[in-house]
Structures are given as structure tokens and as C-alpha cells.
Backbone of each chain as ProteinMPNN parsed JSONL, in Angstrom:
{"seq_chain_A": "XXXXXXXXXXXXXXXXXXXXXXXXXXXXXXXXXXXXXXXXXXXXXXXXXXXXXXXXXXXXXXXXXXXXXXXXXXXXXXXXXXX", "coords_chain_A": {"N_chain_A": [[52.754, -60.426, 36.749], [49.816, -59.612, 35.045], [48.117, -57.338, 32.897], [44.805, -56.464, 32.193], [42.076, -55.237, 30.233], [38.798, -54.79, 31.166], [35.63, -54.869, 29.783], [32.304, -53.901, 30.27], [28.895, -54.633, 29.619], [25.514, -53.561, 28.864], [23.137, -54.729, 31.187], [25.048, -55.642, 32.992], [26.948, -53.621, 33.041], [25.387, -51.547, 34.063], [24.806, -52.539, 36.631], [27.373, -52.767, 37.791], [28.174, -50.179, 37.548], [30.182, -49.28, 36.011], [31.837, -49.041, 32.851], [34.212, -49.83, 31.936], [37.104, -51.342, 33.119], [40.347, -51.432, 34.429], [42.363, -54.13, 35.128], [44.729, -55.748, 37.233], [46.096, -58.838, 37.035], [47.149, -61.128, 39.396], [48.739, -63.393, 38.954], [50.612, -64.906, 36.294], [49.005, -66.689, 33.703], [46.496, -66.674, 34.735], [43.037, -67.508, 34.843], [39.778, -67.36, 33.225], [37.916, -67.928, 35.184], [39.2, -67.04, 37.488], [39.234, -64.339, 37.021], [36.513, -63.792, 37.037], [36.029, -64.179, 39.741], [37.5, -62.086, 40.859], [36.082, -59.907, 39.821], [33.633, -60.236, 41.068], [34.356, -59.732, 43.688], [35.192, -57.083, 43.529], [32.933, -55.803, 42.505], [30.346, -56.382, 44.012], [27.719, -55.913, 43.465], [27.185, -57.043, 41.052], [26.643, -59.668, 41.576], [24.715, -62.665, 41.368], [24.083, -62.305, 38.776], [26.344, -62.179, 37.23], [27.029, -64.82, 36.846], [25.317, -65.551, 34.862], [26.334, -64.341, 32.712], [28.312, -64.424, 29.711], [31.791, -64.676, 28.837], [34.122, -62.94, 26.865], [37.246, -63.042, 25.213], [39.305, -60.808, 23.688], [37.338, -60.52, 21.687], [36.355, -63.076, 21.199], [34.349, -65.797, 22.289], [34.98, -67.231, 25.485], [35.687, -69.961, 27.64], [35.426, -70.823, 31.194], [37.888, -71.866, 31.837], [39.731, -70.865, 30.192], [42.828, -69.255, 29.566], [43.739, -65.959, 30.471], [45.286, -63.764, 28.482], [48.106, -61.52, 28.879], [47.478, -58.076, 28.502], [45.109, -58.362, 27.163], [41.711, -57.779, 25.952], [38.933, -58.136, 27.825], [35.566, -59.095, 27.806], [32.468, -58.695, 29.461], [29.576, -60.3, 28.94], [26.231, -60.042, 28.986], [23.334, -62.278, 28.603], [22.542, -62.338, 25.19], [20.384, -60.154, 23.281], [19.684, -59.23, 20.785], [18.107, -58.241, 17.649]], "CA_chain_A": [[51.501, -59.671, 36.779], [49.346, -59.228, 33.713], [47.083, -56.305, 32.939], [43.76, -56.638, 31.197], [40.961, -54.289, 30.231], [37.497, -55.464, 31.204], [34.5, -54.035, 29.341], [31.019, -54.42, 30.753], [27.823, -54.192, 28.73], [24.087, -53.678, 29.188], [22.804, -54.757, 32.614], [26.268, -55.835, 33.783], [27.531, -52.284, 33.218], [24.52, -50.783, 34.97], [24.96, -53.058, 38.004], [28.709, -52.442, 38.299], [28.365, -48.734, 37.5], [31.408, -49.011, 35.235], [31.834, -49.734, 31.557], [35.584, -50.238, 31.605], [37.928, -51.498, 34.314], [41.684, -51.995, 34.195], [42.652, -55.053, 36.228], [46.012, -56.434, 37.272], [45.935, -60.217, 37.517], [48.333, -61.37, 40.212], [49.604, -64.45, 38.437], [50.575, -65.279, 34.885], [48.218, -67.904, 33.535], [45.185, -66.555, 35.37], [41.967, -67.979, 33.957], [38.536, -66.596, 33.264], [37.257, -68.147, 36.477], [39.865, -66.159, 38.462], [38.776, -62.984, 36.718], [35.134, -63.7, 37.535], [36.105, -64.046, 41.203], [37.942, -60.713, 41.131], [34.992, -58.972, 39.517], [32.618, -60.389, 42.114], [34.845, -59.048, 44.892], [35.229, -55.641, 43.27], [31.585, -55.299, 42.221], [29.387, -57.354, 44.541], [26.393, -55.647, 42.879], [26.97, -57.946, 39.912], [25.993, -60.808, 42.207], [24.511, -63.884, 40.589], [23.92, -61.998, 37.354], [27.609, -62.48, 36.548], [27.016, -66.242, 36.453], [24.534, -65.685, 33.616], [27.054, -63.658, 31.636], [29.435, -65.071, 29.043], [32.994, -63.858, 28.789], [34.878, -62.992, 25.609], [38.617, -62.514, 25.236], [39.646, -60.256, 22.368], [36.265, -60.68, 20.706], [35.943, -64.463, 20.987], [33.839, -66.398, 23.519], [35.994, -68.0, 26.215], [35.094, -70.646, 28.791], [36.01, -70.437, 32.483], [39.246, -72.387, 31.995], [40.623, -70.191, 29.244], [43.826, -68.367, 30.153], [43.574, -64.563, 30.049], [46.638, -63.274, 28.148], [48.474, -60.155, 29.252], [47.13, -57.058, 27.52], [43.895, -58.674, 26.392], [40.454, -57.112, 26.275], [37.951, -59.12, 28.273], [34.228, -58.497, 27.828], [31.415, -59.38, 30.215], [28.46, -60.244, 28.005], [24.944, -60.592, 29.419], [22.654, -63.006, 27.536], [22.302, -61.373, 24.12], [18.956, -59.974, 22.984], [19.532, -58.459, 19.554], [17.036, -58.677, 16.754]], "C_chain_A": [[51.078, -59.341, 35.349], [48.176, -58.263, 33.848], [46.062, -56.542, 31.829], [42.734, -55.515, 31.334], [39.671, -55.089, 30.222], [36.436, -54.476, 30.756], [33.201, -54.704, 29.745], [29.906, -53.825, 29.906], [26.449, -54.381, 29.368], [23.893, -53.745, 30.713], [24.04, -54.934, 33.501], [26.941, -54.488, 34.052], [26.699, -51.462, 34.203], [24.71, -51.225, 36.414], [26.308, -52.641, 38.593], [28.921, -50.929, 38.363], [29.63, -48.337, 36.763], [31.285, -49.666, 33.88], [33.214, -50.241, 31.174], [36.397, -50.276, 32.887], [39.292, -52.046, 33.895], [42.022, -52.862, 35.396], [44.071, -55.596, 36.1], [45.784, -57.823, 37.842], [47.247, -60.626, 38.171], [49.279, -62.368, 39.561], [49.503, -64.563, 36.927], [49.743, -66.547, 34.777], [46.892, -67.857, 34.258], [44.103, -66.905, 34.358], [40.719, -67.128, 34.125], [37.862, -66.737, 34.625], [37.884, -67.267, 37.57], [39.388, -64.723, 38.284], [37.338, -62.773, 37.195], [35.132, -63.471, 39.051], [36.523, -62.619, 41.576], [36.81, -59.714, 40.914], [33.905, -59.037, 40.584], [33.04, -59.66, 43.382], [34.813, -57.532, 44.714], [33.833, -55.042, 43.139], [30.536, -56.297, 42.698], [27.978, -57.146, 43.981], [26.112, -56.563, 41.688], [26.299, -59.236, 40.363], [25.868, -62.007, 41.294], [24.334, -63.592, 39.108], [25.186, -62.332, 36.575], [27.659, -63.933, 36.083], [26.251, -66.455, 35.15], [25.248, -65.061, 32.421], [28.115, -64.563, 31.021], [30.616, -64.108, 29.07], [33.636, -64.022, 27.414], [36.267, -62.418, 25.848], [38.971, -62.083, 23.82], [38.605, -60.615, 21.309], [35.831, -62.108, 20.433], [35.482, -65.059, 22.318], [34.906, -67.283, 24.16], [35.329, -68.692, 27.401], [35.897, -70.321, 30.053], [37.461, -70.879, 32.644], [40.231, -71.742, 31.039], [41.574, -69.258, 29.995], [43.619, -66.956, 29.592], [44.958, -63.984, 29.765], [46.852, -61.825, 28.605], [48.072, -59.203, 28.124], [45.829, -57.309, 26.784], [42.711, -57.818, 26.839], [39.429, -58.194, 26.601], [36.595, -58.422, 28.336], [33.286, -59.355, 28.649], [30.113, -59.182, 29.448], [27.199, -60.862, 28.619], [24.32, -61.395, 28.279], [22.203, -62.03, 26.449], [20.811, -61.3, 23.794], [18.76, -59.081, 21.762], [18.374, -58.988, 18.725], [15.795, -57.834, 16.919]], "O_chain_A": [[51.877, -58.855, 34.548], [47.366, -58.353, 34.77], [46.42, -56.788, 30.678], [42.557, -54.932, 32.403], [39.474, -55.959, 29.373], [36.35, -53.369, 31.288], [33.023, -55.912, 29.582], [29.962, -52.658, 29.52], [26.244, -55.21, 30.255], [24.428, -52.909, 31.442], [24.076, -54.436, 34.626], [27.442, -54.243, 35.15], [27.242, -50.771, 35.065], [24.77, -50.393, 37.319], [26.384, -52.215, 39.746], [29.747, -50.449, 39.139], [30.097, -47.203, 36.874], [30.692, -50.738, 33.764], [33.367, -50.988, 30.207], [36.371, -49.32, 33.662], [39.384, -52.994, 33.115], [41.978, -52.404, 36.538], [44.55, -55.868, 34.999], [45.338, -57.977, 38.979], [48.318, -60.49, 37.58], [50.497, -62.196, 39.618], [48.439, -64.344, 36.348], [49.777, -67.39, 35.674], [46.222, -68.881, 34.388], [44.239, -66.63, 33.166], [40.616, -66.301, 35.03], [37.304, -65.774, 35.151], [37.185, -66.804, 38.471], [39.168, -63.994, 39.251], [36.993, -61.702, 37.697], [34.345, -62.681, 39.573], [35.965, -62.022, 42.497], [36.606, -58.799, 41.713], [33.328, -58.015, 40.958], [32.218, -59.052, 44.068], [34.452, -56.794, 45.631], [33.576, -53.927, 43.594], [29.908, -56.979, 41.888], [27.146, -58.054, 44.008], [24.957, -56.827, 41.354], [25.496, -59.822, 39.637], [26.787, -62.331, 40.541], [24.42, -64.494, 38.275], [25.121, -62.719, 35.409], [28.257, -64.242, 35.052], [26.501, -67.417, 34.423], [24.83, -65.224, 31.275], [28.739, -65.366, 31.715], [30.465, -62.907, 29.292], [33.682, -65.127, 26.872], [36.441, -61.445, 26.582], [38.943, -62.881, 22.883], [38.947, -60.968, 20.18], [35.025, -62.343, 19.533], [36.126, -64.862, 23.348], [35.639, -67.991, 23.47], [34.506, -68.091, 28.092], [36.916, -69.633, 29.991], [38.187, -70.341, 33.481], [41.426, -72.037, 31.073], [41.177, -68.565, 30.932], [43.36, -66.779, 28.402], [45.726, -63.738, 30.695], [45.915, -61.032, 28.699], [48.297, -59.487, 26.948], [45.475, -56.556, 25.878], [42.701, -57.229, 27.92], [39.105, -59.044, 25.771], [36.481, -57.308, 28.848], [33.298, -60.582, 28.551], [29.61, -58.066, 29.318], [27.116, -62.083, 28.755], [24.711, -61.232, 27.123], [21.563, -61.019, 26.741], [20.071, -62.261, 24.004], [17.82, -58.29, 21.693], [17.757, -60.007, 19.035], [14.795, -58.066, 16.239]]}, "seq_chain_B": "XXXXXXXXXXXXXXXXXXXXXXXXXXXXXXXXXXXXXXXXXXXXXXXXXXXXXXXXXXXXXXXXXXXXXXXXXXXXXXXXXXXXXXXXXXXXXXXXXXXXXXXXXXXXXXXXXXXXXXXXXXXXXXXXXXXXXX", "coords_chain_B": {"N_chain_B": [[27.495, -58.111, 2.978], [27.936, -56.294, 5.909], [26.752, -54.511, 8.705], [26.562, -52.163, 11.403], [24.4, -49.706, 12.573], [23.364, -46.379, 13.471], [21.47, -45.082, 12.123], [18.251, -45.035, 10.375], [17.383, -48.143, 8.8], [17.936, -48.803, 5.46], [16.04, -50.777, 4.02], [14.94, -51.441, 1.588], [16.893, -50.665, -0.251], [18.851, -52.386, 0.682], [17.778, -54.861, 0.028], [17.756, -54.64, -2.763], [20.504, -54.602, -3.109], [21.432, -57.201, -2.913], [20.61, -58.555, -5.124], [21.301, -60.711, -7.852], [22.467, -61.855, -11.078], [22.677, -64.669, -11.192], [21.024, -65.525, -9.217], [17.895, -66.65, -8.471], [16.172, -66.129, -6.47], [15.22, -64.0, -3.841], [15.265, -63.278, -0.439], [14.127, -61.316, 2.178], [14.407, -60.527, 5.562], [12.835, -58.671, 8.102], [13.251, -57.361, 11.299], [11.133, -55.868, 13.61], [10.109, -53.289, 15.915], [7.996, -54.296, 18.437], [4.776, -53.599, 19.846], [3.631, -54.787, 22.101], [4.499, -57.058, 24.714], [3.412, -59.886, 25.903], [1.362, -58.729, 28.39], [2.608, -56.377, 28.691], [3.306, -53.086, 27.739], [5.306, -51.64, 25.238], [7.19, -48.729, 24.792], [9.457, -47.909, 23.49], [12.518, -49.307, 22.201], [15.85, -49.665, 23.277], [18.858, -50.151, 21.77], [22.072, -51.626, 22.226], [25.513, -52.385, 21.451], [28.412, -54.537, 21.518], [30.525, -53.404, 19.584], [32.901, -54.102, 18.107], [33.16, -56.879, 18.456], [30.648, -57.726, 17.627], [30.709, -57.222, 14.881], [32.654, -59.073, 14.108], [31.301, -61.454, 14.704], [29.059, -61.307, 13.053], [30.339, -61.512, 10.6], [31.259, -64.091, 10.878], [28.847, -65.509, 10.797], [28.085, -64.967, 8.171], [30.101, -66.389, 6.855], [29.469, -69.025, 7.686], [26.994, -69.358, 6.381], [27.741, -69.172, 3.686], [29.36, -71.396, 3.488], [27.551, -73.474, 3.713], [25.423, -73.118, 1.929], [24.568, -72.218, -1.488], [25.161, -69.246, -1.654], [24.288, -66.254, -3.235], [24.432, -63.459, -2.61], [24.685, -61.892, 0.59], [23.337, -59.805, 3.103], [23.527, -58.126, 6.155], [22.192, -56.05, 8.555], [22.19, -54.281, 11.563], [20.396, -52.163, 13.688], [21.244, -49.573, 16.032], [20.782, -47.828, 19.184], [17.977, -45.7, 20.156], [14.786, -46.896, 19.371], [11.544, -46.483, 18.039], [8.197, -47.913, 18.314], [7.419, -50.158, 15.692], [9.574, -49.435, 14.116], [12.414, -50.536, 12.14], [14.605, -52.859, 13.375], [16.446, -54.755, 12.663], [17.79, -56.124, 9.659], [17.921, -58.687, 7.262], [19.064, -59.709, 4.238], [19.007, -61.927, 1.519], [20.286, -63.635, -1.306], [19.859, -66.403, -3.508], [20.292, -69.206, -5.795], [17.835, -70.661, -5.808], [14.506, -70.677, -4.272], [14.064, -72.204, -1.884], [16.566, -72.496, -0.746], [17.207, -69.817, -0.291], [15.287, -69.026, 1.623], [16.082, -70.756, 3.722], [18.721, -69.905, 4.286], [18.275, -67.268, 5.11], [16.719, -67.669, 7.388], [18.521, -69.143, 8.967], [20.55, -67.217, 9.302], [19.304, -65.075, 10.739], [18.491, -66.426, 13.026], [20.95, -67.265, 14.103], [22.133, -64.796, 14.488], [20.602, -63.791, 16.586], [21.497, -65.413, 18.517], [24.328, -65.403, 18.864], [25.457, -62.867, 18.452], [26.802, -60.066, 20.025], [24.636, -58.031, 21.041], [22.305, -55.969, 22.694], [19.059, -55.263, 24.102], [17.067, -52.741, 25.612], [14.048, -52.444, 27.224], [11.745, -49.889, 27.046], [9.216, -48.521, 28.854], [5.86, -47.059, 28.686], [5.529, -45.506, 31.014], [8.055, -44.721, 31.529], [9.666, -46.469, 32.891], [12.393, -48.798, 32.766], [13.807, -51.803, 31.397], [16.252, -54.276, 31.011], [16.372, -56.608, 28.389], [17.116, -59.735, 28.895]], "CA_chain_B": [[27.67, -56.807, 3.591], [27.614, -56.333, 7.326], [26.853, -53.163, 9.254], [25.814, -51.67, 12.559], [24.127, -48.308, 12.234], [22.416, -45.629, 14.292], [20.486, -44.487, 11.213], [17.229, -45.975, 9.886], [17.91, -49.124, 7.849], [17.363, -48.735, 4.105], [15.874, -52.208, 3.712], [14.689, -51.595, 0.147], [18.216, -50.628, -0.869], [19.558, -53.602, 1.088], [17.214, -55.942, -0.788], [18.297, -54.445, -4.118], [21.958, -54.819, -3.148], [21.793, -58.628, -2.96], [20.13, -59.184, -6.361], [22.379, -61.169, -8.728], [21.946, -62.584, -12.247], [22.595, -66.113, -10.944], [20.122, -65.797, -8.09], [16.491, -66.538, -8.839], [15.35, -65.926, -5.275], [15.696, -63.049, -2.826], [14.44, -63.251, 0.766], [14.533, -60.3, 3.156], [13.732, -60.557, 6.863], [12.922, -57.451, 8.911], [12.803, -57.378, 12.685], [10.587, -54.546, 13.916], [9.805, -53.104, 17.339], [6.605, -54.695, 18.712], [4.208, -52.742, 20.9], [3.218, -55.537, 23.295], [5.099, -58.341, 25.058], [2.421, -60.312, 26.887], [0.499, -57.59, 28.72], [3.455, -55.198, 28.905], [3.384, -52.214, 26.577], [6.62, -51.074, 24.946], [7.195, -47.401, 24.164], [10.627, -47.889, 22.605], [13.611, -50.207, 22.576], [17.158, -49.059, 23.105], [19.822, -51.211, 21.451], [23.502, -51.337, 22.272], [26.337, -53.499, 20.977], [29.869, -54.562, 21.645], [30.582, -53.345, 18.125], [34.034, -54.818, 17.497], [32.861, -58.32, 18.444], [29.432, -57.947, 16.84], [31.088, -57.309, 13.472], [33.324, -60.367, 13.92], [30.306, -62.532, 14.752], [28.255, -61.221, 11.829], [31.177, -62.07, 9.529], [31.269, -65.547, 11.091], [27.555, -66.015, 10.304], [28.148, -64.947, 6.704], [30.932, -67.538, 6.428], [28.659, -70.251, 7.878], [25.976, -69.438, 5.324], [28.384, -69.426, 2.383], [29.868, -72.77, 3.482], [26.469, -74.472, 3.663], [24.454, -72.892, 0.86], [25.126, -71.452, -2.623], [24.696, -67.872, -1.467], [24.692, -65.253, -4.213], [24.9, -62.356, -1.758], [23.972, -61.79, 1.872], [23.563, -58.525, 3.769], [22.94, -58.092, 7.503], [22.366, -54.739, 9.193], [21.478, -54.125, 12.84], [20.315, -50.768, 14.124], [21.557, -49.317, 17.439], [20.171, -46.606, 19.693], [16.572, -45.782, 20.573], [13.852, -47.137, 18.261], [10.124, -46.468, 18.389], [7.392, -49.035, 17.831], [7.336, -50.37, 14.234], [10.832, -49.193, 13.395], [13.163, -51.743, 11.78], [15.806, -53.001, 14.204], [17.419, -55.62, 11.987], [17.4, -56.583, 8.32], [18.769, -59.708, 6.642], [18.66, -59.934, 2.846], [19.776, -63.05, 0.979], [19.918, -64.155, -2.625], [20.342, -67.748, -3.825], [19.709, -69.654, -7.056], [16.452, -71.138, -5.667], [13.84, -70.076, -3.123], [14.192, -72.972, -0.646], [17.872, -72.131, -0.185], [17.184, -68.429, 0.183], [14.556, -69.031, 2.905], [16.897, -71.431, 4.741], [19.856, -69.046, 4.647], [17.77, -66.111, 5.848], [16.314, -68.188, 8.695], [19.742, -69.474, 9.703], [21.289, -65.996, 9.633], [18.661, -64.306, 11.814], [18.534, -67.241, 14.253], [22.312, -67.201, 14.65], [22.344, -63.415, 14.949], [19.976, -63.628, 17.898], [22.139, -66.351, 19.433], [25.764, -65.207, 19.141], [25.98, -61.51, 18.22], [26.651, -59.301, 21.268], [23.761, -56.86, 20.974], [21.303, -56.056, 23.758], [18.029, -54.238, 24.038], [16.417, -52.325, 26.854], [12.642, -52.145, 26.985], [11.338, -48.635, 27.68], [7.759, -48.562, 28.995], [5.214, -45.727, 28.581], [5.728, -44.719, 32.239], [9.465, -44.371, 31.655], [10.431, -47.564, 33.491], [13.223, -49.507, 31.781], [14.25, -53.144, 31.791], [17.056, -54.996, 30.013], [15.853, -57.902, 27.938], [18.226, -60.706, 28.905]], "C_chain_B": [[27.148, -56.855, 5.026], [27.712, -54.921, 7.874], [26.053, -53.027, 10.543], [25.593, -50.195, 12.281], [23.172, -47.673, 13.234], [21.307, -45.0, 13.439], [19.428, -45.513, 10.821], [17.804, -46.884, 8.797], [17.17, -48.984, 6.513], [17.172, -50.169, 3.607], [15.502, -52.444, 2.252], [16.018, -51.609, -0.609], [19.012, -51.882, -0.561], [19.083, -54.785, 0.24], [17.748, -55.85, -2.224], [19.762, -54.881, -4.185], [22.341, -56.297, -3.249], [21.332, -59.297, -4.265], [21.304, -59.496, -7.283], [21.793, -61.917, -9.915], [21.774, -64.082, -11.99], [21.656, -66.5, -9.828], [18.68, -65.57, -8.516], [15.58, -66.278, -7.662], [16.017, -64.933, -4.342], [14.726, -63.101, -1.66], [15.0, -62.183, 1.683], [13.709, -60.479, 4.424], [13.914, -59.198, 7.527], [12.459, -57.762, 10.316], [12.332, -55.981, 13.024], [10.165, -54.481, 15.39], [8.302, -53.335, 17.566], [6.066, -53.905, 19.895], [3.884, -53.492, 22.197], [4.08, -56.781, 23.471], [4.267, -58.889, 26.205], [1.481, -59.146, 27.131], [1.281, -56.284, 28.826], [3.571, -54.386, 27.622], [4.786, -51.621, 26.447], [6.457, -49.724, 24.26], [8.309, -47.331, 23.117], [11.595, -48.968, 23.06], [14.918, -49.477, 22.334], [18.192, -50.172, 22.935], [21.244, -50.729, 21.667], [24.271, -52.589, 21.866], [27.74, -53.4, 21.545], [30.327, -54.599, 20.183], [31.708, -54.154, 17.494], [33.728, -56.313, 17.388], [31.629, -58.619, 17.599], [29.785, -58.061, 15.356], [31.815, -58.618, 13.168], [32.305, -61.5, 13.835], [29.393, -62.502, 13.527], [29.04, -61.794, 10.645], [31.238, -63.597, 9.639], [29.972, -66.17, 10.556], [27.542, -66.022, 8.778], [28.972, -66.127, 6.192], [30.164, -68.849, 6.553], [27.676, -70.434, 6.728], [26.612, -69.8, 3.99], [28.96, -70.829, 2.31], [28.756, -73.782, 3.231], [25.543, -74.338, 2.468], [25.123, -72.109, -0.277], [24.629, -70.007, -2.601], [25.196, -66.984, -2.612], [25.275, -64.065, -3.471], [24.078, -62.378, -0.466], [24.332, -60.459, 2.511], [22.834, -58.546, 5.113], [23.239, -56.73, 8.129], [21.571, -54.722, 10.485], [21.533, -52.67, 13.255], [20.645, -50.688, 15.612], [20.916, -48.006, 17.866], [18.695, -46.829, 19.995], [15.641, -45.881, 19.369], [12.423, -47.141, 18.779], [9.429, -47.699, 17.818], [7.284, -48.984, 16.308], [8.622, -50.064, 13.473], [11.575, -50.509, 13.185], [14.466, -51.801, 12.578], [16.874, -53.83, 13.509], [16.876, -56.014, 10.622], [18.426, -57.583, 7.82], [18.242, -59.94, 5.233], [19.602, -60.964, 2.228], [19.328, -63.332, -0.449], [20.588, -65.508, -2.835], [19.756, -68.145, -5.187], [18.222, -70.0, -6.925], [15.85, -70.706, -4.328], [14.037, -70.852, -1.817], [15.503, -72.616, 0.054], [17.82, -70.734, 0.424], [16.434, -68.323, 1.517], [15.411, -69.642, 4.019], [18.043, -70.541, 5.215], [19.377, -67.887, 5.508], [17.389, -66.533, 7.271], [17.536, -68.484, 9.569], [20.431, -68.196, 10.179], [20.624, -65.235, 10.783], [18.659, -65.106, 13.119], [19.906, -67.16, 14.912], [22.623, -65.804, 15.185], [21.796, -63.252, 16.358], [20.636, -64.496, 18.966], [23.553, -65.92, 19.824], [26.267, -63.781, 18.975], [25.732, -60.652, 19.46], [25.96, -57.954, 21.068], [22.685, -57.067, 22.033], [20.254, -54.98, 23.569], [17.423, -54.003, 25.41], [15.009, -51.89, 26.492], [12.286, -50.861, 27.75], [9.81, -48.58, 27.67], [7.17, -47.152, 28.898], [5.424, -44.866, 29.826], [7.19, -44.359, 32.478], [10.313, -45.445, 32.321], [11.213, -48.292, 32.406], [13.615, -50.866, 32.316], [15.06, -53.771, 30.666], [16.356, -56.295, 29.664], [17.044, -58.855, 27.905], [17.689, -62.125, 28.948]], "O_chain_B": [[26.072, -57.383, 5.304], [28.653, -54.199, 7.548], [25.026, -53.675, 10.741], [26.497, -49.507, 11.807], [22.287, -48.336, 13.776], [20.335, -44.458, 13.965], [19.664, -46.718, 10.917], [18.611, -46.448, 7.977], [15.942, -49.041, 6.457], [18.007, -50.708, 2.881], [15.725, -53.536, 1.731], [16.244, -52.445, -1.484], [19.751, -52.388, -1.405], [19.886, -55.604, -0.206], [18.14, -56.855, -2.818], [20.207, -55.452, -5.18], [23.467, -56.612, -3.635], [21.624, -60.471, -4.492], [22.191, -58.665, -7.478], [20.742, -62.546, -9.791], [20.841, -64.698, -12.504], [21.506, -67.684, -9.525], [18.287, -64.46, -8.874], [14.36, -66.21, -7.816], [17.218, -65.01, -4.083], [13.515, -62.986, -1.847], [16.204, -62.144, 1.94], [12.482, -60.572, 4.377], [15.01, -58.639, 7.519], [11.398, -58.356, 10.511], [13.037, -55.007, 12.762], [9.901, -55.507, 16.018], [7.458, -52.664, 16.971], [6.801, -53.583, 20.828], [3.867, -52.892, 23.271], [4.365, -57.483, 22.501], [4.386, -58.43, 27.341], [0.87, -58.63, 26.196], [0.7, -55.218, 29.026], [3.89, -54.919, 26.559], [5.372, -51.16, 27.427], [5.705, -49.58, 23.296], [8.139, -46.781, 22.029], [11.495, -49.476, 24.177], [15.085, -48.772, 21.339], [18.381, -51.011, 23.815], [21.589, -49.593, 21.344], [23.752, -53.703, 21.928], [28.189, -52.343, 21.986], [30.499, -55.673, 19.607], [31.509, -54.815, 16.474], [33.999, -56.938, 16.362], [31.57, -59.649, 16.928], [29.227, -58.901, 14.65], [31.621, -59.207, 12.104], [32.428, -62.396, 13.0], [28.997, -63.552, 13.021], [28.474, -62.477, 9.791], [31.265, -64.303, 8.631], [30.001, -67.233, 9.936], [27.049, -66.967, 8.161], [28.595, -66.784, 5.221], [30.196, -69.683, 5.649], [27.545, -71.525, 6.174], [26.089, -70.635, 3.251], [29.052, -71.408, 1.227], [28.984, -74.822, 2.613], [24.943, -75.321, 2.032], [26.122, -71.423, -0.059], [23.796, -69.603, -3.412], [26.389, -66.97, -2.916], [26.435, -63.7, -3.658], [22.931, -62.825, -0.446], [25.485, -60.032, 2.469], [21.669, -58.936, 5.192], [24.394, -56.316, 8.218], [20.403, -55.108, 10.5], [22.58, -52.026, 13.184], [20.362, -51.619, 16.367], [20.554, -47.176, 17.032], [18.219, -47.961, 20.081], [15.699, -45.054, 18.46], [12.127, -47.726, 19.821], [9.969, -48.418, 16.977], [7.086, -47.924, 15.716], [8.737, -50.407, 12.296], [11.4, -51.467, 13.939], [15.315, -50.916, 12.474], [18.068, -53.632, 13.736], [15.674, -56.21, 10.445], [19.633, -57.368, 7.931], [17.087, -60.33, 5.06], [20.82, -60.891, 2.386], [18.139, -63.276, -0.76], [21.719, -65.736, -2.406], [18.831, -67.497, -5.677], [17.432, -69.678, -7.812], [16.572, -70.408, -3.377], [14.164, -70.244, -0.755], [15.551, -72.457, 1.274], [18.329, -70.504, 1.521], [16.877, -67.625, 2.43], [15.459, -69.111, 5.129], [18.3, -70.441, 6.415], [20.0, -67.56, 6.519], [17.701, -65.837, 8.237], [17.579, -68.125, 10.745], [20.848, -68.108, 11.334], [21.309, -64.795, 11.706], [18.807, -64.531, 14.198], [20.012, -67.007, 16.129], [23.292, -65.654, 16.207], [22.439, -62.652, 17.219], [20.375, -64.341, 20.159], [23.94, -66.054, 20.985], [27.413, -63.504, 19.329], [24.591, -60.518, 19.903], [26.595, -56.907, 20.945], [22.212, -58.183, 22.248], [20.505, -53.935, 22.969], [17.287, -54.907, 26.235], [14.799, -51.085, 25.585], [12.505, -50.771, 28.958], [9.188, -48.591, 26.608], [7.897, -46.166, 29.015], [5.492, -43.641, 29.726], [7.53, -43.765, 33.501], [11.54, -45.353, 32.321], [10.76, -48.395, 31.266], [13.741, -51.063, 33.525], [14.623, -53.801, 29.515], [15.821, -56.988, 30.53], [17.877, -58.79, 27.001], [18.467, -63.079, 28.962]]}, "name": "protein", "num_of_chains": 2, "seq": "XXXXXXXXXXXXXXXXXXXXXXXXXXXXXXXXXXXXXXXXXXXXXXXXXXXXXXXXXXXXXXXXXXXXXXXXXXXXXXXXXXXXXXXXXXXXXXXXXXXXXXXXXXXXXXXXXXXXXXXXXXXXXXXXXXXXXXXXXXXXXXXXXXXXXXXXXXXXXXXXXXXXXXXXXXXXXXXXXXXXXXXXXXXXXXXXXXXXXXXXXXXXXXXXXXXXXXXXX"}
């Protein structure tokens, strides 16, 4: 079992109603796609918006096949709109 | 120099800070809060960031610029929090030996900032309605 902290930003945070979630991933070697599935089950309000969000692990963009290491900080990043 | 700040951006000071004896050109870009998007009126914009990652990504953009162009100095500052119309939300100041390089670096830096730096803005309308710009 590995534990990760998920941080949600902007509209993703508003939809989920949480800005920080501690998650236990059942299996070692869980990937971003598994984490997306868990978040969808926990926060169905995220709905299809989650598909538009990128994911970062420890501050670096990660694709759906990236492994989520134990103890990492995962961020759910809506399409950015700075500037 | 890279910074996120809740205070007004001192863009004159930022411009001064990049001047160098070997740089014959300084270009500063300012992003400011616009009052209209199409027919929709904006009262204010509220910016938020994932600050730890935003600073990493701004540093990455600085590295990209220094690898590709002979940058004298580059400074990027993004404001966070609630900003009224006309306030400066972002400033990029660049110095290079020649003007073509300085324009290119400044353009590259602001384009990349809007592409990869985790910052978001929420549009606040005169009637109080809000909408994330995604």
C-alpha cells in the first residue's frame, strides 16, 4: 500500500469541494490512470472535467502510465490560464 | 529572477533590474486585466497558483531562454490574488545584446508561461458571477 497526497486546484478543487486528499493506493506500482479512477469514484462531481486536467507528480507533469511513488504529492491541474 | 507575488508588480524596477552593460536591448512585456472578453464585462480577475510547481516551471523557462539566446538577464513575475481592470498580472523583462533577440526571448517566455506554468484565473463579473478561465 502506498500513500499519496493529492492537491486539487482552481475548478477541480471547487467541484470536488476539497483542496487536499490523502489517498492509499492499494497496490505498489499504481499508475496515474488508477489514481484518476479513484478520484472519479470518490468525487463524481469532477466528472468529465477530470479528463481535461493534467496530473503532476512532485511538481513535474506525468502521463497516465507514470507510476505514482509512495509518499509523492500528486496535483490535479486544470488547463492553465495564467498571464 | 523569478517571483510570485500578491503585491503590485514593480515593473519599472523589474525593467531596471535586467539592464546590463553588454545588453543593448531591453524588452518588457506586461499582461494587464482587460475589461471585456467578447461581450462579457470583467470586474476583476482572481489568480491562484500551485506555487511550488509554478516556480519550478518558471525556472525551466529561464533555462530554455538562456540555452537558445544570449540572454543578459531575464525576470518574470506573476501576481496572485484579486486584480482590478488595468492592473498588471504578469511582467517579463529581458535584456540581450541586440533587439531581435530580446523581442524573441520575451515572446518565448510569455508564451511558455501561458502554456506550462500552473496558474489559473477566475473571471469575476460586475453582477458577482464567477467563472474559471480554463
